[in-house]
N, C-alpha and C positions, 0 to 999 in steps of 0.2 A: 313703599319705598324702603330699600335695604340700606342700612348704615354701612359706611366704609369701615373694614376691619383693619386695625393697625398691623403692620408687618412684624413678624416674629423676629427676635434678635438673632436666633440661631440660624435663620434662613438667609441672613445677609451674606453676600459674597465677600471674601477677604480681599483686602487691597493688594493689588499686584506689586511685585518687587520693583518693576520699572517705574512705579509711581513715586518712589522715594528718590531723594538726591543722593548721589554717591558721596557727597561731602557731609552728609548729616551724621553726626556722631551716634554710635549705638547707645542703647539704654544703659544708664549708670555712668556715662562719661560726660564730664562737664563741657559745655560749649566754650571754645577759646574766645578770648576777648577780640572784639573787632578792631582792626588797625585804625590809627588816627588818620583820617582822610586829609587833614591839613598838612601832614608830613608823609608823602608817599615814599615808599621804599622800592628798591630794585631787587629783582631775583638774583642778581649777580653780587649783591652786597654780602660781606662776610657776616655770619651770625655772631651774636654777642658772645664774648668769651674766647674767640679764636684769634684775637690779635688783629693787627693791621696788615694790609697787603704789602709785600716787599716793593721797594722803589725800583722803577725801571732803570737799567744802566744807561749812562749817558752815551749818546750817539758818537761814533768815531768820526773824526774829521775826514772829509772826502779827499782822496789822493789818487795817484796813478796806480794802476793795477800792476805795472812793471817795476814799481819801486820796491826796494828790499825792506822786509819787516824790521822793526826797531830792535828785535831780539836776534837778528841774523848775525852770524859770525862765520867768516870764511874758514877760520881754523877749526871751529866746532859747529859745523853745519848739521842740521837735522837730517836723518836718513830719508832719502827720497823714495817715493813709491816705485816699486819695480813690478812689472807684470809677472805672471806665473812663468811664462816662457823666457822672460828676461830679454834684454837687448844689450849687445856688446858696447863697450865704451868707444867713443868716437875720438880719433886722433887726426889732427890736421897739421902736419909738419910745415913749418914756414919755408923750408927749402924746396918744397914742391912747387911746380909752376902754378901761377894763379888760375890758369884755365882749369886744372884738375881740382884745385881747392874749391873754386866757386861751383864747379859742376858737382862736387861732392855735397856741398851745402844745399844745392837745389834738389838733389835726389833723395834727401832724407826729410821726414816730417818737420813741420815748423816748430813743434814743441820740443824736438830733440836737437835743434841746431844750436851750436855754441855761439856765444856772443863775443866776438873779438873786439879789441879796441880799435878806434878809428885811426887810420893811417895819417890823414891830413889834419893839421891843426885848425881849430875853429875859434871864432870869437866867443866872448862870454855869452852872447845871445844865442849861440848855436848855429848850425848850418842853415843856409838859405834854401829851404826845402823846394820852393818852385824852381829856382835856378838849377839845383842839383838834378831834379827830375827832368828839366828841359835838356840839360847837357847829356843826361843818360839816354834820352830818346833820340837825340840827334846822332849820337855815336852808334846806337843800335840801328838806326835807319841806314847809315852808311854800310854797316856790316851786312845787314840783310839784303840791301840792294846790290851789294857786291857778290852775292852768291853764298854767303856763309850759312851754315846750318842753324836751325832754330835754337838748339840747345846751346851752341857756342855763343849765339847772340844773347840769350838769357844770362849766360854766365858772365859775359862782359858787362851787361847792364847791372847785374847783381854786384859785381866787383866795384863798379863806380859808386853806387849808392853806399855800400858799406865803407868804402874808403873815406867818404865825406861824412860819416857818422849816422847814416840812415840805415839802421840795422833791420828794422821791421818793415821790409819792403818786399813786394811780390811782382816780378816782371812777367809779362805775358806776351808771347810772340806768335803771330799767325802770318799768313802769306803776305798780306798787305797792311796789317795793322799791328802796331806796337803799343802796349799799354803797361803802365806801372802804377802801383798803389803803395802809398806809405801811410802807416797808422802810428801816430805818436804814442798812443796808449789806448787802453780799452774804453776810456771815458772821453776820448777826443775823437772828433770826426776824422775819417781817413781823407787823404789827399790823393786824387787820381788824375793822371795826365795820359794822353795818348797822342799818337802821331801816325799818319798814313803814308805808306811807301807808294809813290806814284810813278817813279822812274827807276829803272834798273839799268845797270851798266856793268861792263866787264873791265875792271882796272885793278889788278892785283897789287900794283904799286901803292895805290891809295889804301887798299885793304891792309897791307903791311904797315903803312904809316899809322893807321887807326889802332892797330894792335900795339904798336910801340907807344902810343899815347896812353892806352889803357894800362899797359905794363908800368909806365912811369907813374901814373896816378896811384896804382896799387902797390908800388914798391915801398919797402920800409925806408924811412929816412928821407923820403921825397917830400917836397913841399910844393907840389903843383897846385896852385890855387885855382879857383874857378875862373878867374880872369885869364890866367895863363893857359888853362885848358881850352877856353873859348878861342883864344888867339891862335893856338896850334890847330884847332879844328878848322878855323877859317882858312888857314894856310893850306891845310890838306884839301879842302874843297876847291881852292883856287889853283892848285898845282896842275900844270898841263900834263897830258899823257906822255910817257917816256918815248913813244915812237910816233912819228907822223903818219898820216893816212897812206902815203905811197908805200911806206915800209910794211904796213899791215896788208896791203894788197899783194906785195911781193911774197910776204910770209904765207898768205893763203895759197898762192901758186906753188911755193915750195912744199907746203904740206900735201897738197893734192898730188904733185909729181912724185914725192917720196912714197906716198901710198901706192901709186901705180907701180913703182919699182918693187914694192913688197909682193905684189901680185904677179910678177914675172914680166913686167914691161921693160923696154929698152930706153935708149936715150930719146928716140923720136916720140915714143909714148909719153915720156917724162915731159917733154916740151909741149906737146899737144894738151896734156892734162893740166899743166900749169897755166897755159893760155886760157883754157876754158874756165878754170877756177878764178883767175884774176878778172875775167870778163863778168862772171857771175857775181863776184864781190863788188865790182863797180856798179852793176845794175841794182844790187841790194842797197848800196849806199844812196843811189838815186831815188829808190822807192822810200827809203827812210827819210830823205830830205823832203819828200812830198807828203809825209805824214801817213803813209800806208802802214797798217799793222804788220807785226813780225811774221804772221802766217804768210802773207803775200810776199814778203821779202825772201823767205826761205823758198817759196815756190819759184820765184823769178831766178834766184841764185842757182837753183838746181837745173835749169833749162840748158845753159850753155855747155856744161860738161857732157850732158846726155846728147845734145845735138852734135857735138864734135865726135862723140863715139859712134853715133849713127852715120856720120859723114865718113869716118874711117872705114866702117863696114861697107858702105856703098862704093867707095873707091877701090876696094879690094887691094889694098896696099900691103897686105901680109902682116899687119899689126894686130894687136889685141884690143878690139873695141871694149871688151868687158873691163880691162884694166883702166881705160880712159874714164869710163862711166863710174866705176867703183872708186877710183881715186878722187873724183870730184865729190862723191858722197862723204868721204872721210872729213872733208873740210866743213861739212854742214851738220853732221849728226851732233845733237846737243848733249855731249857727254858731261859737261859741267853741271847742267841742271839736273840730269839724271842721277848723278852721284849725290847731290844735295837732297834730292827727293827721297831716295832710298835711305839715306842717313837719318832724315827726319822721321821716317816711318819706323826704323829700327830703334830709335831713341824715344818713341812714344808721342811724337807730335804728328798725329794722324791727319789733322785738318790741313796743316801746311804741306805734309807729304802728298796728300790727295790733290791739292791744288797744283803742286809742282809736277806731279805725274800727269795731270791733265794738260799742263803747259807743254810738257814733253810730247804728249800725244798730238797736240795741235801742230807743233813744229814738225813732227814726223809725218803727219798727214800732208803738210805743205810740201815737204821734200818729195813724198811719193807722187803728189799731183804734178809737180814740175817735171820729174823724171818720166812719169807715165805719159805725159803729153808728148814729150819728144820721142819716146820709144814707140808710141802708137803711130805717130806719123812715119817713123822709120820703117815699121813693119808694113805699113800700107805701101811704102815706096819700094819694098822688096829687100830691105836690109837683112842680111843673114846674121842674126844674133842668136847664138846657140847657148843655152844654159850650161851645157857641159864644158864649154870653153872657160867659163869662170871658175869651174871646179878644178881645173888642171893647174895645180900649184907647182912651181919650179923651185928646186932646192938650190939656192945660191946664198950660202950662209954669210959670207963677208959682205956682199952687196946688200942683203936684206938687213943685216945689223946696222950698217951705215945708214941705210934708208930709214930705219926705225929711229935712229938718233936724230937725223935731220928732221923727220916728222915731228918728234917731240919738241925739238928746239923751235921749229916754226910755230907750233901750237903755243909755246910759251910766249912768243912775241905777240901772237894774236890776243892772248890774255893780258897783255900789257904788264908783264912781270918785270921785276928788276933785273938788270943785266947780270948781276952776280948770281942769280939763280938759274940762268939758262943752261949753263954747263952741267950743273947737277941734274937738271931735268932731262937733258939729252942722255946722260949716262943712265939714268933710271929707265928711260924709254928703251935703251938697248938691252938692259938687263931683263925688262919685262918681255921683250920679244924673244930673247934667248930662252927664257923659262917656258913661254908658250910653245915655241917650236920644239923644245926638247920633249914636252909631254904630248903634244898633238901630232907632230910630224915624225920625230924619231921613234917615239914609243907607241905611236898609233893609238893614243888615248883619246878620251872625249874632249871635244873642243870646249865644251862648257866648263869642264873641270880644269883644263889648261888655262882658260881665261880667268877663272876665279883664283887659281893659284898665283898667276902672274900679277893680277890686280892686288891680291893680298900682300905680295912682296912689295909692291909699290906703296901701298898704304902703310906698311910697317916702316919702310925707310923714310917716307914722307913725314910720318908722325914723329919719328926720332929727330929728324932734321929740324922740324918746326919747334920742338921743345928745346933743342940746342940753340936755335936762333931766337927763341921767345917770340914767335910769330905764328901766323895761321899755317895750317898744313895744306891748304888748297893750292898755293903756288908750287908746292913740291909734288903734288899728287895728280891734279887735273890734267896737266899737259903730258905727264908721263904715261897715262893710259891711252894716249892717242893711237899707238900702233895696234891696240886691242879692240878698237871700235868695230862693230859688226857691219862693215861696208859691203862685203861680199854677199852675206845673207839678205841684206836689204835689196841689193841689185837683183838677185835671183828672184825674190818675191815680186818685185815690180815687173820684171821681164816676163815672168809666167802669167801675171795678170794681163799684160799687154797682148800676150799670145793666147788669151782665153783659157788658160790653164788655172782656173780659180783655186782648185784644191791645192795644187802644188805651190801656187803663189801665196796663199794664206799660210800654208805650212812653213814656208821660208820666212815670211814676216814674223810668225810666232817664234821661230828659232832666233831671229835677230833680236826680238824682245827678250828672249831668255838669255842670250849672250850679254845684252846690255845690263840686265839685272845681275848677272854673274859678276860683271865688272864692278857694279856699285856695291854689292854685298862683299866682294873680296876686299875692296878698298876699306870699307867700314870695319870688317873683321880684322884686317891688318892693324888699323889704328887702335882698336880695342885691345888687341894683344900687346901692343906697345905700352898702353897705359896699365894693363893688368899685371904684366910680368916684369917690365923694366922701369916703369915710372910710378909704381904703386907705392903708397905710404907703408909704414911699418906693419900696420894691421889691415887685414883684408876687409874688416868691417867699415873702414873709413870711406869706402866707395860702394855703398849698398844701392841696389836698384829695387824697383817694385817687384814683388813676387807675382808670378803668374797665377791665374785663378784655377788652372787645370780643369776647365770645363764647367765651373760653377761660379 
């Protein structure tokens, strides 16, 4: 049996480094004393000898984010931060119309808006926020339902809120919904209210009364309380229309008859066209009383003038059936809605503009359906309706100028305008027709250019007159563009479609749409020129608009 040999010391493997603790002190260094487990310490505690931690500052009391700092002084205010590009100073002169001042406020960022003092006196408890918002929405509803542009409605709502001390408010207007939000401060909950526009009507007398109420609320030195404003608003709603129903029917006949005179018709054509338009107006009233939508009302109202034109052609009386049919179309083309739609689009309210343009499209299709039905029956019966006859314009300057003035005056009555504005509108209509004829007929220029130039002149005069009277520009603009409406192009398009000339028909309808857009753009451009050059504040920066993106 062999005895076990002890292992040699030098043959032993050395202990690996990983076998030691990283916290084991090296040779020659004393082991630090173990901490007292009865008194645990924190790794965030200050070591001995470094003193105590500084005391935390006391928390500031909570307050409004809009309150001025305690160290603020209006005479020695601290310099505000200015971007590298800088932005010009904003000036809002008090002598400018309230529409321009409020529109200026809405077109600049919220952070750069000045904070004017409230116009109306308030109690110590402050303004009644829910009642101010409700009054603002009710007034905005009347303006939007009356055909006013979305930007002007927002300006009126903004003016009412600021007049009653609600500076931090944001109105929003769409085609059928009005909303307004007021935030007392950054630490308080915002208050939001909205209202839906369900019924629309054409009454420019009521529109002018609402503008007068807003002007009184926003005027310096005025003490129009909330109760007084509610009382006046109720009176405006209860007011009857300035013209009875039979006057409106006669006005529709005069409008159509005057339009037929513009196109070369005589006295007989005038009477036939007026009779067809009045019959169509009564049928439309009947459909409205039965609750039919406006699409069917336009379609029914377009049938009698077209049917009488077909009858004139079948009788071979030597009259102009094209003048009869086209004159009836002048009383139906929705120029008021078209102008408001293009104005909303040019000022950035694209949702409202798209909705209004869609409404114009439906009305236009209704008119085409009504006229096309009558023309199709006439073509089947052998009526000789020549598109070339509608293009033969006769130059009768005196008769056409008088007819244009009568047309504009009748249009003003249909829009329920005040009697004091009818004479000015008739004069503007005559000037618009003279401008159009001078460019399109005398100078053989483009019809689109002539229409835009004439509409721009109407918009310029209407904007100046509205600012002089402190009211809306619609009563001075909408009726005056009546002689420029594209009735002939519409008739040509419908007639070509009835005769199976689809290409020519669609081309004529597209030209009618181009003329209608030229009217709306011209009116808006004339109004903008009036504000820019004749009604602008001292500095051009006071009315800045959003810069375009230039493709990015």
